[in-house]
KENU-775089 format. One record per residue: residue number from 1; x negated, y, z negated of N, C-alpha, C in turn. Coordinates in steps of 0.2 Angstrom, whole numbers, plus 5000, padded with zeros to 4 digits. Layout:
<recs>
kolti=NUM; nX=X; nY=Y; nZ=Z; caX=X; caY=Y; caZ=Z; cX=X; cY=Y; cZ=Z
...
</recs>
This chain:
<recs>
kolti=1; nX=4900; nY=4927; nZ=5089; caX=4906; caY=4930; caZ=5086; cX=4905; cY=4936; cZ=5082
kolti=2; nX=4909; nY=4941; nZ=5083; caX=4908; caY=4947; caZ=5080; cX=4910; cY=4947; cZ=5072
kolti=3; nX=4906; nY=4950; nZ=5068; caX=4908; caY=4950; caZ=5061; cX=4914; cY=4954; cZ=5059
kolti=4; nX=4918; nY=4952; nZ=5054; caX=4924; caY=4955; caZ=5052; cX=4922; cY=4962; cZ=5048
kolti=5; nX=4924; nY=4967; nZ=5051; caX=4922; caY=4974; caZ=5047; cX=4926; cY=4975; cZ=5041
kolti=6; nX=4923; nY=4977; nZ=5036; caX=4927; caY=4977; caZ=5029; cX=4925; cY=4984; cZ=5026
kolti=7; nX=4931; nY=4987; nZ=5024; caX=4930; caY=4993; caZ=5020; cX=4931; cY=4991; cZ=5012
kolti=8; nX=4927; nY=4993; nZ=5008; caX=4928; caY=4991; caZ=5001; cX=4930; cY=4998; cZ=4997
kolti=9; nX=4936; nY=4997; nZ=4994; caX=4939; caY=5002; caZ=4990; cX=4940; cY=5000; cZ=4983
kolti=10; nX=4935; nY=5003; nZ=4979; caX=4935; caY=5001; caZ=4971; cX=4932; cY=5006; cZ=4968
kolti=11; nX=4935; nY=5009; nZ=4962; caX=4932; caY=5014; caZ=4959; cX=4926; cY=5013; cZ=4954
kolti=12; nX=4926; nY=5006; nZ=4952; caX=4920; caY=5004; caZ=4948; cX=4914; cY=5002; cZ=4952
kolti=13; nX=4909; nY=5006; nZ=4951; caX=4903; caY=5005; caZ=4955; cX=4900; cY=4998; cZ=4955
kolti=14; nX=4900; nY=4995; nZ=4949; caX=4897; caY=4989; caZ=4948; cX=4901; cY=4983; cZ=4951
kolti=15; nX=4907; nY=4984; nZ=4951; caX=4912; caY=4979; caZ=4955; cX=4911; cY=4980; cZ=4962
kolti=16; nX=4911; nY=4986; nZ=4965; caX=4910; caY=4987; caZ=4972; cX=4903; cY=4985; cZ=4974
kolti=17; nX=4898; nY=4986; nZ=4971; caX=4892; caY=4983; caZ=4973; cX=4892; cY=4975; cZ=4973
kolti=18; nX=4895; nY=4972; nZ=4968; caX=4896; caY=4965; caZ=4967; cX=4899; cY=4962; cZ=4973
kolti=19; nX=4905; nY=4966; nZ=4976; caX=4909; caY=4963; caZ=4981; cX=4904; cY=4964; cZ=4988
kolti=20; nX=4901; nY=4969; nZ=4988; caX=4896; caY=4970; caZ=4994; cX=4891; cY=4965; cZ=4994
kolti=21; nX=4888; nY=4963; nZ=4989; caX=4883; caY=4958; caZ=4989; cX=4886; cY=4951; cZ=4990
kolti=22; nX=4892; nY=4950; nZ=4988; caX=4895; caY=4944; caZ=4989; cX=4896; cY=4943; cZ=4996
kolti=23; nX=4899; nY=4948; nZ=5000; caX=4900; caY=4947; caZ=5007; cX=4894; cY=4947; cZ=5011
kolti=24; nX=4889; nY=4950; nZ=5009; caX=4883; caY=4950; caZ=5013; cX=4880; cY=4943; cZ=5012
kolti=25; nX=4880; nY=4940; nZ=5006; caX=4877; caY=4933; caZ=5006; cX=4881; cY=4928; cZ=5009
kolti=26; nX=4888; nY=4929; nZ=5010; caX=4892; caY=4924; caZ=5013; cX=4891; cY=4924; cZ=5021
kolti=27; nX=4890; nY=4930; nZ=5023; caX=4888; caY=4931; caZ=5031; cX=4895; cY=4931; cZ=5035
kolti=28; nX=4895; nY=4934; nZ=5040; caX=4901; caY=4935; caZ=5045; cX=4905; cY=4941; cZ=5043
kolti=29; nX=4902; nY=4945; nZ=5039; caX=4906; caY=4951; caZ=5037; cX=4901; cY=4957; cZ=5038
kolti=30; nX=4904; nY=4963; nZ=5040; caX=4900; caY=4969; caZ=5040; cX=4904; cY=4974; cZ=5036
kolti=31; nX=4900; nY=4977; nZ=5031; caX=4903; caY=4982; caZ=5026; cX=4902; cY=4989; cZ=5030
kolti=32; nX=4907; nY=4992; nZ=5032; caX=4907; caY=4998; caZ=5036; cX=4908; cY=5004; cZ=5032
kolti=33; nX=4910; nY=5003; nZ=5026; caX=4911; caY=5009; caZ=5021; cX=4913; cY=5007; cZ=5014
kolti=34; nX=4913; nY=5012; nZ=5010; caX=4915; caY=5011; caZ=5003; cX=4919; cY=5017; cZ=5001
kolti=35; nX=4924; nY=5016; nZ=4996; caX=4928; caY=5022; caZ=4994; cX=4928; cY=5021; cZ=4986
kolti=36; nX=4928; nY=5027; nZ=4983; caX=4929; caY=5027; caZ=4975; cX=4936; cY=5029; cZ=4973
kolti=37; nX=4940; nY=5031; nZ=4977; caX=4947; caY=5033; caZ=4975; cX=4951; cY=5032; cZ=4981
kolti=38; nX=4958; nY=5032; nZ=4980; caX=4963; caY=5031; caZ=4985; cX=4962; cY=5036; cZ=4991
kolti=39; nX=4961; nY=5042; nZ=4990; caX=4961; caY=5047; caZ=4995; cX=4955; cY=5046; cZ=5000
kolti=40; nX=4949; nY=5044; nZ=4997; caX=4943; caY=5042; caZ=5001; cX=4945; cY=5036; cZ=5005
kolti=41; nX=4949; nY=5031; nZ=5002; caX=4950; caY=5025; caZ=5006; cX=4954; cY=5026; cZ=5012
kolti=42; nX=4959; nY=5031; nZ=5011; caX=4963; caY=5032; caZ=5017; cX=4959; cY=5036; cZ=5023
kolti=43; nX=4955; nY=5041; nZ=5020; caX=4951; caY=5044; caZ=5025; cX=4946; cY=5040; cZ=5029
kolti=44; nX=4943; nY=5035; nZ=5025; caX=4938; caY=5030; caZ=5028; cX=4941; cY=5025; cZ=5032
kolti=45; nX=4947; nY=5023; nZ=5031; caX=4951; caY=5018; caZ=5035; cX=4952; cY=5022; cZ=5042
kolti=46; nX=4954; nY=5028; nZ=5042; caX=4956; caY=5032; caZ=5048; cX=4950; cY=5033; cZ=5052
kolti=47; nX=4944; nY=5035; nZ=5048; caX=4938; caY=5036; caZ=5052; cX=4934; cY=5030; cZ=5055
kolti=48; nX=4934; nY=5025; nZ=5050; caX=4930; caY=5019; caZ=5052; cX=4933; cY=5013; cZ=5055
kolti=49; nX=4940; nY=5013; nZ=5055; caX=4944; caY=5008; caZ=5058; cX=4942; cY=5001; cZ=5057
kolti=50; nX=4941; nY=4999; nZ=5050; caX=4939; caY=4992; caZ=5048; cX=4945; cY=4987; cZ=5050
kolti=51; nX=4942; nY=4981; nZ=5051; caX=4947; caY=4976; caZ=5052; cX=4951; cY=4974; cZ=5046
kolti=52; nX=4948; nY=4974; nZ=5040; caX=4951; caY=4973; caZ=5033; cX=4949; cY=4978; cZ=5028
kolti=53; nX=4953; nY=4980; nZ=5024; caX=4952; caY=4984; caZ=5018; cX=4953; cY=4980; cZ=5012
kolti=54; nX=4948; nY=4980; nZ=5008; caX=4948; caY=4976; caZ=5002; cX=4949; cY=4981; cZ=4996
kolti=55; nX=4955; nY=4982; nZ=4993; caX=4956; caY=4988; caZ=4989; cX=4959; cY=4986; cZ=4982
kolti=56; nX=4956; nY=4989; nZ=4977; caX=4959; caY=4988; caZ=4970; cX=4965; cY=4992; cZ=4970
kolti=57; nX=4970; nY=4989; nZ=4966; caX=4977; caY=4992; caZ=4966; cX=4977; cY=4998; cZ=4961
kolti=58; nX=4972; nY=4999; nZ=4956; caX=4972; caY=5004; caZ=4951; cX=4966; cY=5009; cZ=4953
kolti=59; nX=4968; nY=5014; nZ=4957; caX=4963; caY=5019; caZ=4959; cX=4964; cY=5026; cZ=4957
kolti=60; nX=4959; nY=5030; nZ=4955; caX=4961; caY=5037; caZ=4953; cX=4963; cY=5041; cZ=4959
kolti=61; nX=4966; nY=5047; nZ=4958; caX=4968; caY=5052; caZ=4962; cX=4974; cY=5050; cZ=4967
kolti=62; nX=4973; nY=5044; nZ=4970; caX=4979; caY=5041; caZ=4974; cX=4978; cY=5033; cZ=4973
kolti=63; nX=4984; nY=5030; nZ=4970; caX=4983; caY=5023; caZ=4968; cX=4983; cY=5019; cZ=4974
kolti=64; nX=4981; nY=5013; nZ=4973; caX=4981; caY=5008; caZ=4979; cX=4987; cY=5007; cZ=4982
kolti=65; nX=4993; nY=5007; nZ=4979; caX=4999; caY=5006; caZ=4983; cX=5001; cY=5011; cZ=4988
kolti=66; nX=5000; nY=5018; nZ=4985; caX=5001; caY=5023; caZ=4990; cX=4996; cY=5024; cZ=4995
kolti=67; nX=4990; nY=5022; nZ=4993; caX=4984; caY=5022; caZ=4998; cX=4986; cY=5017; cZ=5004
kolti=68; nX=4988; nY=5011; nZ=5001; caX=4990; caY=5006; caZ=5006; cX=4995; cY=5008; cZ=5011
kolti=69; nX=5000; nY=5011; nZ=5009; caX=5006; caY=5014; caZ=5013; cX=5003; cY=5019; cZ=5018
kolti=70; nX=4998; nY=5023; nZ=5016; caX=4995; caY=5028; caZ=5020; cX=4990; cY=5025; cZ=5025
kolti=71; nX=4987; nY=5020; nZ=5023; caX=4982; caY=5017; caZ=5028; cX=4986; cY=5013; cZ=5033
kolti=72; nX=4991; nY=5010; nZ=5031; caX=4995; caY=5006; caZ=5037; cX=4998; cY=5011; cZ=5042
kolti=73; nX=4999; nY=5017; nZ=5039; caX=5002; caY=5023; caZ=5044; cX=4997; cY=5025; cZ=5049
kolti=74; nX=4991; nY=5026; nZ=5046; caX=4985; caY=5029; caZ=5050; cX=4982; cY=5024; cZ=5054
kolti=75; nX=4982; nY=5017; nZ=5052; caX=4978; caY=5012; caZ=5055; cX=4983; cY=5006; cZ=5055
kolti=76; nX=4988; nY=5006; nZ=5059; caX=4993; caY=5000; caZ=5059; cX=4990; cY=4993; cZ=5060
kolti=77; nX=4985; nY=4992; nZ=5063; caX=4982; caY=4986; caZ=5064; cX=4977; cY=4983; cZ=5058
kolti=78; nX=4976; nY=4988; nZ=5054; caX=4972; caY=4986; caZ=5048; cX=4975; cY=4981; cZ=5043
kolti=79; nX=4972; nY=4976; nZ=5041; caX=4974; caY=4971; caZ=5036; cX=4972; cY=4973; cZ=5029
kolti=80; nX=4976; nY=4974; nZ=5024; caX=4974; caY=4976; caZ=5018; cX=4975; cY=4970; cZ=5013
kolti=81; nX=4970; nY=4969; nZ=5009; caX=4970; caY=4964; caZ=5004; cX=4969; cY=4967; cZ=4997
kolti=82; nX=4974; nY=4967; nZ=4993; caX=4974; caY=4970; caZ=4987; cX=4971; cY=4966; cZ=4981
kolti=83; nX=4967; nY=4969; nZ=4977; caX=4964; caY=4966; caZ=4971; cX=4967; cY=4969; cZ=4965
kolti=84; nX=4968; nY=4965; nZ=4960; caX=4971; caY=4968; caZ=4953; cX=4969; cY=4963; cZ=4947
kolti=85; nX=4968; nY=4967; nZ=4942; caX=4967; caY=4963; caZ=4936; cX=4973; cY=4960; cZ=4933
kolti=86; nX=4979; nY=4962; nZ=4936; caX=4985; caY=4960; caZ=4933; cX=4990; cY=4958; cZ=4939
kolti=87; nX=4994; nY=4953; nZ=4937; caX=4999; caY=4951; caZ=4942; cX=5006; cY=4952; cZ=4940
kolti=88; nX=5007; nY=4958; nZ=4937; caX=5014; caY=4960; caZ=4935; cX=5018; cY=4960; cZ=4941
kolti=89; nX=5025; nY=4959; nZ=4940; caX=5030; caY=4959; caZ=4945; cX=5030; cY=4965; cZ=4949
kolti=90; nX=5029; nY=4971; nZ=4946; caX=5030; caY=4977; caZ=4949; cX=5024; cY=4978; cZ=4954
kolti=91; nX=5018; nY=4976; nZ=4952; caX=5012; caY=4977; caZ=4956; cX=5013; cY=4973; cZ=4962
kolti=92; nX=5014; nY=4967; nZ=4961; caX=5015; caY=4962; caZ=4967; cX=5021; cY=4964; cZ=4972
kolti=93; nX=5026; nY=4965; nZ=4969; caX=5032; caY=4967; caZ=4973; cX=5031; cY=4973; cZ=4977
kolti=94; nX=5028; nY=4978; nZ=4974; caX=5027; caY=4984; caZ=4978; cX=5022; cY=4984; cZ=4983
kolti=95; nX=5016; nY=4980; nZ=4982; caX=5011; caY=4979; caZ=4986; cX=5014; cY=4975; cZ=4993
kolti=96; nX=5018; nY=4970; nZ=4992; caX=5020; caY=4966; caZ=4997; cX=5025; cY=4970; cZ=5001
kolti=97; nX=5029; nY=4974; nZ=4998; caX=5034; caY=4978; caZ=5002; cX=5031; cY=4984; cZ=5005
kolti=98; nX=5025; nY=4986; nZ=5003; caX=5021; caY=4991; caZ=5006; cX=5017; cY=4989; cZ=5012
kolti=99; nX=5016; nY=4983; nZ=5013; caX=5013; caY=4980; caZ=5019; cX=5006; cY=4977; cZ=5018
kolti=100; nX=5005; nY=4975; nZ=5011; caX=4999; caY=4971; caZ=5010; cX=4999; cY=4964; cZ=5013
kolti=101; nX=4993; nY=4962; nZ=5016; caX=4993; caY=4955; caZ=5019; cX=4991; cY=4950; cZ=5014
kolti=102; nX=4989; nY=4952; nZ=5008; caX=4987; caY=4948; caZ=5003; cX=4986; cY=4951; cZ=4996
kolti=103; nX=4986; nY=4947; nZ=4991; caX=4986; caY=4950; caZ=4984; cX=4982; cY=4945; cZ=4980
kolti=104; nX=4976; nY=4947; nZ=4977; caX=4972; caY=4942; caZ=4973; cX=4970; cY=4945; cZ=4967
kolti=105; nX=4970; nY=4941; nZ=4962; caX=4968; caY=4943; caZ=4955; cX=4960; cY=4944; cZ=4955
kolti=106; nX=4957; nY=4948; nZ=4951; caX=4950; caY=4949; caZ=4950; cX=4946; cY=4943; cZ=4948
kolti=107; nX=4950; nY=4938; nZ=4945; caX=4947; caY=4932; caZ=4942; cX=4946; cY=4927; cZ=4948
kolti=108; nX=4948; nY=4929; nZ=4954; caX=4947; caY=4924; caZ=4960; cX=4940; cY=4923; cZ=4961
kolti=109; nX=4938; nY=4917; nZ=4963; caX=4931; caY=4915; caZ=4965; cX=4929; cY=4919; cZ=4971
kolti=110; nX=4922; nY=4920; nZ=4972; caX=4920; caY=4923; caZ=4978; cX=4921; cY=4919; cZ=4984
kolti=111; nX=4921; nY=4913; nZ=4984; caX=4923; caY=4908; caZ=4989; cX=4930; cY=4910; cZ=4992
kolti=112; nX=4935; nY=4910; nZ=4987; caX=4942; caY=4911; caZ=4989; cX=4943; cY=4919; cZ=4992
kolti=113; nX=4939; nY=4923; nZ=4989; caX=4940; caY=4930; caZ=4992; cX=4938; cY=4930; cZ=4999
kolti=114; nX=4932; nY=4927; nZ=5001; caX=4929; caY=4927; caZ=5007; cX=4934; cY=4923; cZ=5012
kolti=115; nX=4937; nY=4918; nZ=5009; caX=4942; caY=4914; caZ=5013; cX=4948; cY=4918; cZ=5015
kolti=116; nX=4950; nY=4922; nZ=5010; caX=4956; caY=4926; caZ=5010; cX=4955; cY=4932; cZ=5016
kolti=117; nX=4949; nY=4935; nZ=5016; caX=4948; caY=4940; caZ=5021; cX=4948; cY=4937; cZ=5028
kolti=118; nX=4946; nY=4931; nZ=5029; caX=4946; caY=4928; caZ=5035; cX=4953; cY=4926; cZ=5037
kolti=119; nX=4957; nY=4924; nZ=5032; caX=4964; caY=4922; caZ=5034; cX=4968; cY=4928; cZ=5036
kolti=120; nX=4968; nY=4933; nZ=5032; caX=4972; caY=4939; caZ=5034; cX=4969; cY=4942; cZ=5040
kolti=121; nX=4963; nY=4942; nZ=5042; caX=4960; caY=4944; caZ=5048; cX=4963; cY=4940; cZ=5054
kolti=122; nX=4964; nY=4934; nZ=5053; caX=4967; caY=4930; caZ=5058; cX=4975; cY=4930; cZ=5058
kolti=123; nX=4978; nY=4935; nZ=5054; caX=4985; caY=4936; caZ=5055; cX=4989; cY=4932; cZ=5050
kolti=124; nX=4986; nY=4929; nZ=5045; caX=4990; caY=4925; caZ=5040; cX=4990; cY=4930; cZ=5033
kolti=125; nX=4994; nY=4927; nZ=5029; caX=4994; caY=4931; caZ=5022; cX=4991; cY=4926; cZ=5017
kolti=126; nX=4988; nY=4929; nZ=5012; caX=4985; caY=4925; caZ=5006; cX=4986; cY=4928; cZ=5000
kolti=127; nX=4988; nY=4924; nZ=4995; caX=4990; caY=4926; caZ=4988; cX=4987; cY=4921; cZ=4983
kolti=128; nX=4985; nY=4924; nZ=4978; caX=4983; caY=4920; caZ=4972; cX=4988; cY=4915; cZ=4970
kolti=129; nX=4987; nY=4909; nZ=4969; caX=4992; caY=4904; caZ=4968; cX=4997; cY=4906; cZ=4963
kolti=130; nX=4996; nY=4909; nZ=4957; caX=5001; caY=4911; caZ=4953; cX=5005; cY=4916; cZ=4955
kolti=131; nX=5002; nY=4921; nZ=4960; caX=5006; caY=4926; caZ=4963; cX=5011; cY=4923; cZ=4968
kolti=132; nX=5008; nY=4919; nZ=4972; caX=5013; caY=4916; caZ=4977; cX=5019; cY=4912; cZ=4974
kolti=133; nX=5017; nY=4909; nZ=4968; caX=5023; caY=4905; caZ=4965; cX=5028; cY=4910; cZ=4963
kolti=134; nX=5026; nY=4915; nZ=4960; caX=5031; caY=4920; caZ=4957; cX=5035; cY=4923; cZ=4963
kolti=135; nX=5031; nY=4925; nZ=4968; caX=5035; caY=4928; caZ=4974; cX=5040; cY=4923; cZ=4977
kolti=136; nX=5039; nY=4917; nZ=4977; caX=5044; caY=4912; caZ=4980; cX=5049; cY=4911; cZ=4975
kolti=137; nX=5048; nY=4911; nZ=4968; caX=5053; caY=4911; caZ=4963; cX=5058; cY=4917; cZ=4964
kolti=138; nX=5055; nY=4923; nZ=4964; caX=5060; caY=4929; caZ=4965; cX=5064; cY=4929; cZ=4971
kolti=139; nX=5061; nY=4927; nZ=4976; caX=5064; caY=4926; caZ=4983; cX=5070; cY=4922; cZ=4982
kolti=140; nX=5069; nY=4916; nZ=4980; caX=5074; caY=4911; caZ=4979; cX=5080; cY=4913; cZ=4974
kolti=141; nX=5078; nY=4916; nZ=4969; caX=5082; caY=4919; caZ=4964; cX=5087; cY=4924; cZ=4967
kolti=142; nX=5084; nY=4928; nZ=4971; caX=5088; caY=4934; caZ=4974; cX=5093; cY=4931; cZ=4979
kolti=143; nX=5090; nY=4926; nZ=4983; caX=5095; caY=4923; caZ=4988; cX=5101; cY=4920; cZ=4985
kolti=144; nX=5099; nY=4916; nZ=4979; caX=5104; caY=4912; caZ=4976; cX=5110; cY=4916; cZ=4973
kolti=145; nX=5108; nY=4922; nZ=4971; caX=5112; caY=4927; caZ=4968; cX=5115; cY=4932; cZ=4973
kolti=146; nX=5113; nY=4932; nZ=4979; caX=5115; caY=4936; caZ=4984; cX=5113; cY=4943; cZ=4982
kolti=147; nX=5108; nY=4944; nZ=4979; caX=5105; caY=4951; caZ=4977; cX=5102; cY=4954; cZ=4982
kolti=148; nX=5102; nY=4961; nZ=4982; caX=5099; caY=4965; caZ=4987; cX=5093; cY=4969; cZ=4983
kolti=149; nX=5087; nY=4970; nZ=4986; caX=5082; caY=4973; caZ=4983; cX=5085; cY=4981; cZ=4982
kolti=150; nX=5083; nY=4983; nZ=4976; caX=5085; caY=4990; caZ=4975; cX=5080; cY=4994; cZ=4979
kolti=151; nX=5082; nY=5001; nZ=4980; caX=5077; caY=5005; caZ=4983; cX=5071; cY=5006; cZ=4979
kolti=152; nX=5065; nY=5006; nZ=4982; caX=5059; caY=5007; caZ=4978; cX=5057; cY=5014; cZ=4979
kolti=153; nX=5052; nY=5017; nZ=4975; caX=5050; caY=5024; caZ=4975; cX=5048; cY=5026; cZ=4982
kolti=154; nX=5045; nY=5021; nZ=4986; caX=5042; caY=5023; caZ=4993; cX=5048; cY=5025; cZ=4998
kolti=155; nX=5054; nY=5022; nZ=4996; caX=5060; caY=5024; caZ=5000; cX=5063; cY=5030; cZ=4998
kolti=156; nX=5062; nY=5032; nZ=4992; caX=5066; caY=5038; caZ=4989; cX=5061; cY=5044; cZ=4989
kolti=157; nX=5055; nY=5044; nZ=4987; caX=5050; caY=5049; caZ=4987; cX=5046; cY=5050; cZ=4993
kolti=158; nX=5044; nY=5056; nZ=4995; caX=5039; caY=5057; caZ=5000; cX=5032; cY=5055; cZ=4998
kolti=159; nX=5028; nY=5054; nZ=5003; caX=5021; caY=5053; caZ=5001; cX=5018; cY=5058; cZ=4997
kolti=160; nX=5019; nY=5064; nZ=4998; caX=5016; caY=5069; caZ=4994; cX=5019; cY=5069; cZ=4987
kolti=161; nX=5026; nY=5067; nZ=4986; caX=5029; caY=5067; caZ=4979; cX=5026; cY=5061; cZ=4975
kolti=162; nX=5024; nY=5056; nZ=4979; caX=5021; caY=5050; caZ=4976; cX=5014; cY=5052; cZ=4973
kolti=163; nX=5010; nY=5056; nZ=4977; caX=5004; caY=5058; caZ=4975; cX=5004; cY=5063; cZ=4969
kolti=164; nX=5009; nY=5067; nZ=4969; caX=5010; caY=5072; caZ=4963; cX=5012; cY=5068; cZ=4957
kolti=165; nX=5017; nY=5063; nZ=4958; caX=5019; caY=5058; caZ=4952; cX=5013; cY=5055; cZ=4949
kolti=166; nX=5008; nY=5052; nZ=4953; caX=5002; caY=5049; caZ=4950; cX=4998; cY=5054; cZ=4946
kolti=167; nX=4997; nY=5060; nZ=4949; caX=4993; caY=5065; caZ=4946; cX=4996; cY=5067; cZ=4939
kolti=168; nX=5003; nY=5068; nZ=4939; caX=5006; caY=5070; caZ=4933; cX=5005; cY=5064; cZ=4928
kolti=169; nX=5006; nY=5058; nZ=4930; caX=5005; caY=5052; caZ=4925; cX=4998; cY=5052; cZ=4923
kolti=170; nX=4993; nY=5054; nZ=4927; caX=4986; caY=5054; caZ=4925; cX=4984; cY=5060; cZ=4920
kolti=171; nX=4989; nY=5064; nZ=4919; caX=4988; caY=5069; caZ=4914; cX=4986; cY=5076; cZ=4917
kolti=172; nX=4986; nY=5077; nZ=4923; caX=4984; caY=5083; caZ=4926; cX=4989; cY=5088; cZ=4926
kolti=173; nX=4987; nY=5094; nZ=4925; caX=4991; caY=5100; caZ=4925; cX=4993; cY=5102; cZ=4932
kolti=174; nX=4998; nY=5106; nZ=4933; caX=4999; caY=5108; caZ=4940; cX=4994; cY=5111; cZ=4944
kolti=175; nX=4990; nY=5115; nZ=4940; caX=4984; caY=5119; caZ=4944; cX=4979; cY=5113; cZ=4946
kolti=176; nX=4977; nY=5108; nZ=4942; caX=4973; caY=5103; caZ=4943; cX=4975; cY=5099; cZ=4949
kolti=177; nX=4982; nY=5097; nZ=4949; caX=4985; caY=5094; caZ=4955; cX=4984; cY=5098; cZ=4961
kolti=178; nX=4985; nY=5104; nZ=4961; caX=4985; caY=5108; caZ=4967; cX=4978; cY=5108; cZ=4970
kolti=179; nX=4973; nY=5108; nZ=4965; caX=4966; caY=5108; caZ=4968; cX=4964; cY=5101; cZ=4971
kolti=180; nX=4967; nY=5096; nZ=4968; caX=4965; caY=5089; caZ=4971; cX=4969; cY=5088; cZ=4978
kolti=181; nX=4975; nY=5091; nZ=4978; caX=4979; caY=5090; caZ=4985; cX=4978; cY=5096; cZ=4990
kolti=182; nX=4974; nY=5101; nZ=4988; caX=4973; caY=5107; caZ=4992; cX=4979; cY=5110; cZ=4994
kolti=183; nX=4983; nY=5111; nZ=4989; caX=4990; caY=5115; caZ=4991; cX=4990; cY=5120; cZ=4985
kolti=184; nX=4995; nY=5124; nZ=4985; caX=4996; caY=5129; caZ=4980; cX=5000; cY=5126; cZ=4974
kolti=185; nX=4999; nY=5130; nZ=4969; caX=5002; caY=5128; caZ=4962; cX=5010; cY=5128; cZ=4963
kolti=186; nX=5012; nY=5133; nZ=4967; caX=5019; caY=5134; caZ=4968; cX=5022; cY=5127; cZ=4972
kolti=187; nX=5018; nY=5125; nZ=4977; caX=5020; caY=5119; caZ=4981; cX=5020; cY=5113; cZ=4976
kolti=188; nX=5015; nY=5112; nZ=4972; caX=5015; caY=5107; caZ=4967; cX=5022; cY=5107; cZ=4962
kolti=189; nX=5023; nY=5113; nZ=4960; caX=5029; caY=5114; caZ=4956; cX=5036; cY=5112; cZ=4960
kolti=190; nX=5036; nY=5113; nZ=4966; caX=5042; caY=5111; caZ=4970; cX=5042; cY=5104; cZ=4971
kolti=191; nX=5036; nY=5101; nZ=4972; caX=5036; caY=5093; caZ=4973; cX=5038; cY=5090; cZ=4966
kolti=192; nX=5036; nY=5093; nZ=4961; caX=5037; caY=5090; caZ=4954; cX=5045; cY=5090; cZ=4953
kolti=193; nX=5048; nY=5096; nZ=4954; caX=5055; caY=5097; caZ=4953; cX=5059; cY=5092; cZ=4957
kolti=194; nX=5057; nY=5091; nZ=4964; caX=5060; caY=5087; caZ=4968; cX=5060; cY=5080; cZ=4966
kolti=195; nX=5054; nY=5077; nZ=4964; caX=5054; caY=5070; caZ=4962; cX=5058; cY=5069; cZ=4955
kolti=196; nX=5058; nY=5074; nZ=4951; caX=5062; caY=5074; caZ=4945; cX=5069; cY=5073; cZ=4946
kolti=197; nX=5071; nY=5077; nZ=4951; caX=5078; caY=5077; caZ=4953; cX=5080; cY=5070; cZ=4956
kolti=198; nX=5076; nY=5067; nZ=4961; caX=5077; caY=5061; caZ=4964; cX=5077; cY=5055; cZ=4959
kolti=199; nX=5072; nY=5055; nZ=4954; caX=5072; caY=5050; caZ=4950; cX=5076; cY=5051; cZ=4944
kolti=200; nX=5079; nY=5057; nZ=4943; caX=5083; caY=5058; caZ=4937; cX=5079; cY=5058; cZ=4931
kolti=201; nX=5073; nY=5060; nZ=4931; caX=5069; caY=5060; caZ=4925; cX=5066; cY=5067; cZ=4924
kolti=202; nX=5067; nY=5070; nZ=4918; caX=5066; caY=5077; caZ=4918; cX=5061; cY=5079; cZ=4913
kolti=203; nX=5056; nY=5075; nZ=4911; caX=5051; caY=5076; caZ=4907; cX=5044; cY=5072; cZ=4909
kolti=204; nX=5039; nY=5075; nZ=4907; caX=5032; caY=5072; caZ=4909; cX=5032; cY=5065; cZ=4906
kolti=205; nX=5034; nY=5064; nZ=4900; caX=5033; caY=5057; caZ=4896; cX=5037; cY=5052; cZ=4900
kolti=206; nX=5043; nY=5054; nZ=4902; caX=5047; caY=5049; caZ=4906; cX=5044; cY=5048; cZ=4913
kolti=207; nX=5041; nY=5053; nZ=4916; caX=5038; caY=5052; caZ=4923; cX=5032; cY=5047; cZ=4922
kolti=208; nX=5028; nY=5048; nZ=4916; caX=5023; caY=5044; caZ=4915; cX=5025; cY=5036; cZ=4914
kolti=209; nX=5030; nY=5035; nZ=4910; caX=5033; caY=5029; caZ=4909; cX=5035; cY=5025; cZ=4915
kolti=210; nX=5038; nY=5029; nZ=4919; caX=5041; caY=5027; caZ=4926; cX=5035; cY=5025; cZ=4930
kolti=211; nX=5029; nY=5029; nZ=4930; caX=5023; caY=5027; caZ=4934; cX=5020; cY=5021; cZ=4932
kolti=212; nX=5020; nY=5020; nZ=4925; caX=5017; caY=5013; caZ=4923; cX=5022; cY=5007; cZ=4924
kolti=213; nX=5028; nY=5008; nZ=4923; caX=5033; caY=5003; caZ=4925; cX=5033; cY=5001; cZ=4932
kolti=214; nX=5032; nY=5005; nZ=4936; caX=5032; caY=5003; caZ=4944; cX=5026; cY=5002; cZ=4947
kolti=215; nX=5020; nY=5002; nZ=4943; caX=5014; caY=5000; caZ=4945; cX=5010; cY=5005; cZ=4948
kolti=216; nX=5012; nY=5012; nZ=4948; caX=5009; caY=5017; caZ=4951; cX=5002; cY=5018; cZ=4947
kolti=217; nX=5002; nY=5018; nZ=4941; caX=4996; caY=5018; caZ=4937; cX=4996; cY=5012; cZ=4932
kolti=218; nX=4991; nY=5009; nZ=4930; caX=4990; caY=5004; caZ=4925; cX=4992; cY=5006; cZ=4918
kolti=219; nX=4995; nY=5002; nZ=4914; caX=4996; caY=5004; caZ=4907; cX=4990; cY=5005; cZ=4903
kolti=220; nX=4984; nY=5003; nZ=4906; caX=4978; caY=5004; caZ=4902; cX=4975; cY=5011; cZ=4903
kolti=221; nX=4978; nY=5014; nZ=4908; caX=4976; caY=5021; caZ=4909; cX=4978; cY=5025; cZ=4903
kolti=222; nX=4973; nY=5029; nZ=4900; caX=4974; caY=5033; caZ=4895; cX=4978; cY=5040; cZ=4897
kolti=223; nX=4984; nY=5041; nZ=4894; caX=4987; caY=5047; caZ=4896; cX=4990; cY=5050; cZ=4889
kolti=224; nX=4992; nY=5056; nZ=4889; caX=4995; caY=5059; caZ=4884; cX=5002; cY=5060; cZ=4885
kolti=225; nX=5006; nY=5058; nZ=4881; caX=5013; caY=5059; caZ=4881; cX=5016; cY=5063; cZ=4876
kolti=226; nX=5019; nY=5069; nZ=4878; caX=5022; caY=5073; caZ=4873; cX=5029; cY=5074; cZ=4873
</recs>
């Protein structure tokens, strides 16, 4: 039986090494690559064609949610299992709506992580018990009230605008963002103005708060708001 090929996307080296060791000891998995940020994760997923991507939701340069959307685009058959230290509604809802096959908290046991990878590889979904309970609760609540989901950022903003939004929230100036994205400063300014108009938010502090509230970056990320 062929091993399940896995791409590890986690910015903390010690956590990434721990995940690799865990899967190697379990057996039945082949680690085909590692990524330290979201942009690397997308490139590696396209190049290496893994069966499963095990990815942290809080990643530098390109957050796990936007990386997830881009991976699904370039590698439609890939299964993405998200990891997070938080189970905030915004993180979970955005991950599920963006195509994640599973969502686990980092407190999950190694046995359950391995089981989850096997289950999503087999076409199932897998969520930490607390996350699954909350998802079901919100679905039932929405149905009972006849509510419709409001449009999420992924429906309103382009992929590039999402990238610019994250870089702004991480405190990067237009020139720095241009260097990261390999585009001109003028193009960054154009995307910045466009996302401000679409979100009706017209200052950096507001954009940063929006990025935190919607799970684009974690609230623990140190940013300067002026």
